[in-house]
C-alpha positions, 0 to 999 in steps of 0.5 A: 433504535432510529426507524429507516428513514430518519438514518443518514444515507452512505451510497456503498460503492463496491465493485465485484469482488468487493464486499462490506463484511460488516454490514450489518453493523453499518446498517444499524447506523446508516442507510446504506444505498448501494446503486449510482441509479437509486433515487436517492444517489443525487441526495447524498452527501457521502460515499463509502468505498469498498477497497479499490473500487474506482470513482472517477469524474463521471462517477463523482457527476452523479453525486451532486451533494457529496461532500465525503469519500470514506476510503477502505484502503491504504492508497486512494489512486482509483480515486479522481483526487483532482476532482474531489480538490475542485469540488471540495469533497473531503477524502479518507482512507485506512489511516493507521489500520493497515500501518502495523501490519503493512510494516511487518509484512515488509520486514518479512519479506527482506529477510525472506530476500536476504536469509533465501527463506522461500528458496531455501525451504523449496530446495529442502522439499525437492530433496535436493539437500541430501543430493547437493549439500549445504543451501547458499549463505544468505546475508544479514539484515543488521547493519544495512543501509535502508532507503524508505521511499513514502515516510508515512503511515507504514513507511515510519512503522517500518524505520521503526521496526529497521531501527530495531535491526541495527539498520541506518534509515534514510528516506525520499518521501514529498517533503522532508518531515521535521520530525524525524532525524533519518537523513532526507533524500529529495533525489531518488536516485540519490537516496538509492545509490546510499542505499543498500535496500529500498522499500517503496510504500508511497503512494501511488500518483501521477509524479510516482508511477514508474518513480522506480526506474532502471536509472534508480536500479542502477544506482541501487548497485548489484547488491541491492534489494527491492521491496515493494508493499505499496502499488505495483506502478511505482516500480517500472515492471519490464524494467525490474525483470530485466534487472534481476534476469541481468544481475544488476541487483541482488533480489526483491520481493514484491506484495504487489504488481502493475497487471493483478492478479497476472504477474510477470512470468520470468519473476516465477524462475528467479530464486532471488524473487519473493512474490507475495498476493497483494496482502501484506496489509492484510490480517484479521486484526488490521481488518477489524481496526480497519471496521473501527476507523471506518464508523469513526469517519462515519460518525464524524462526519454526520457529527460535524466532528474532525475526521479520523484519517483525513487524505491530503489532497493538495 
């Protein structure tokens, strides 16, 4: 086993409450530094960013030798990508580690909203079945027109599952993808107007902030359903609450919110909304896969091999 001072240096950037659950495994391969104030920081070439711990231009300023940021989340909106691009710093994310479980969860939220499973569960537990009779009917998933906003790793897995349900898929993304035959809509309102359901799973950027607003929800229509497993700020939350309260859309399944962990209290009163505490991608299996990916990216960097899950900074 190599001596500690012979192991490659890795700066771990983890703000509370985020932490590394497999630190021991990393320490057998790398010399871990956990402070920007370390005398080693100016010499560090790799930063391991745990969860959505912010990596600002000021953070990067303290790391003049940095060449790579290895991320542990699907989204990278917490990293100053413009500064990384300017300095030529490569960035990785969770890549495929979370895509299957995130897709499963999105479908679960959708079925729950359409069939009113959670609401029916509350109805039974409250003893209302013998008092008020049968619970109102939900709606089937098969045959629905589903617009996927962001056909990346998670979006592609969602599409695969929905095809099996007999749904008709269309999508919006930064660019049309030649590898798929689904109809492409460059305009998000046009996608909404031709969909019964919108599933949001794109990256949060300056361009996609509040991408889903009142105009999009109006285009989706009163029978429309919105599912969000991306980032909370992809949706204008105030306008979403208004549309739900006023019956301008049928329902929503939300795993993410604009100001987590604070959730608009108005949503608590709505039976047509299913809420989850940002756990769509979180399973023991997905975290085990992420561990392998992080170690693989670090080893690839120090071996001058291609990174396993690089982020396109263009």
